[in-house]
Structure formats: structure tokens, C-alpha cells
C-alpha positions in Angstrom: 31.8 90.4 -46.4 33.6 93.6 -45.4 37.1 93.5 -43.9 35.5 92.6 -40.6 32.3 90.7 -40.0 29.2 92.2 -38.4 29.9 93.9 -35.1 27.8 95.3 -32.2 27.3 99.0 -32.1 30.2 99.2 -29.6 32.7 97.3 -32.0 32.6 93.7 -30.8 32.9 91.3 -33.8 30.0 88.9 -33.7 30.2 85.1 -34.1 27.6 82.4 -34.1 26.1 81.8 -30.6 27.2 85.3 -29.3 24.7 87.2 -27.3 23.9 90.2 -29.5 20.6 91.1 -27.8 17.5 92.4 -29.6 18.0 96.1 -28.8 21.4 96.7 -30.4 21.7 97.5 -34.1 24.7 95.7 -35.6 27.2 97.4 -37.9 28.8 96.1 -41.1 31.0 98.0 -43.6 30.8 101.0 -41.3 27.0 101.4 -41.5 24.1 100.2 -39.4 22.6 97.0 -40.8 18.9 97.0 -41.9 16.7 94.8 -39.8 13.5 93.0 -40.3 11.6 91.0 -37.7 11.1 87.3 -38.5 8.1 85.0 -37.9 10.4 83.1 -35.5 10.5 86.1 -33.1 14.0 87.2 -34.0 15.5 89.8 -36.4 17.4 89.3 -39.6 19.9 92.1 -40.4 21.3 92.7 -43.9 24.3 94.9 -44.8 23.4 97.4 -47.5 26.9 97.3 -48.9 28.1 93.7 -49.0 24.8 91.8 -48.5 25.9 89.9 -45.4 23.0 88.6 -43.5 23.1 88.3 -39.7 20.3 86.2 -38.0 19.5 87.0 -34.4 17.1 84.5 -32.7 14.3 85.4 -30.3 16.7 84.8 -27.4 19.1 87.5 -28.7 21.8 85.0 -29.7 23.4 85.0 -33.2 21.9 82.0 -35.1 23.7 82.5 -38.4 26.0 84.8 -40.4 25.8 84.4 -44.2 27.8 86.1 -46.8 26.2 87.1 -50.1 27.0 84.5 -52.7 28.5 85.6 -56.0 26.1 85.3 -58.9 
């Protein structure tokens, strides 16, 4: 993970159960995270630099934050 975890577009660092909403694109490592809709109705975002995954549920709450595991 970068020096800070994923944040909202306005700089609030996200934690599990935070209300991130479904309309904001989170930021990690200084760049917008890449999102893909899930079959559960939420969005999974991935950092293109460090590989951190941010799961947003269909309610807009942060379900999980996972760091890329070392190979």
C-alpha cells in the first residue's frame, strides 16, 4: 500500500465501514483507482501502482481493503 491508504477524491482516508458512496472515485498513490462493477451491485477499485483493492458494497459502504500480497 502507498504511504496512505485509499482516500476519497477530497482526501479523506477510507476505512472499513466508511460511507464512500458509489459516485466518488477513490484515490491511491496519487492516482484515481480503476473500478469494476461487481455481481453483488458494488464496485471493486484497484490501485494501478501498488495493487491495493478497495471493495465498495451496493450500499456505498467500504466492505474491505486488501493490500497486494507479495509473490
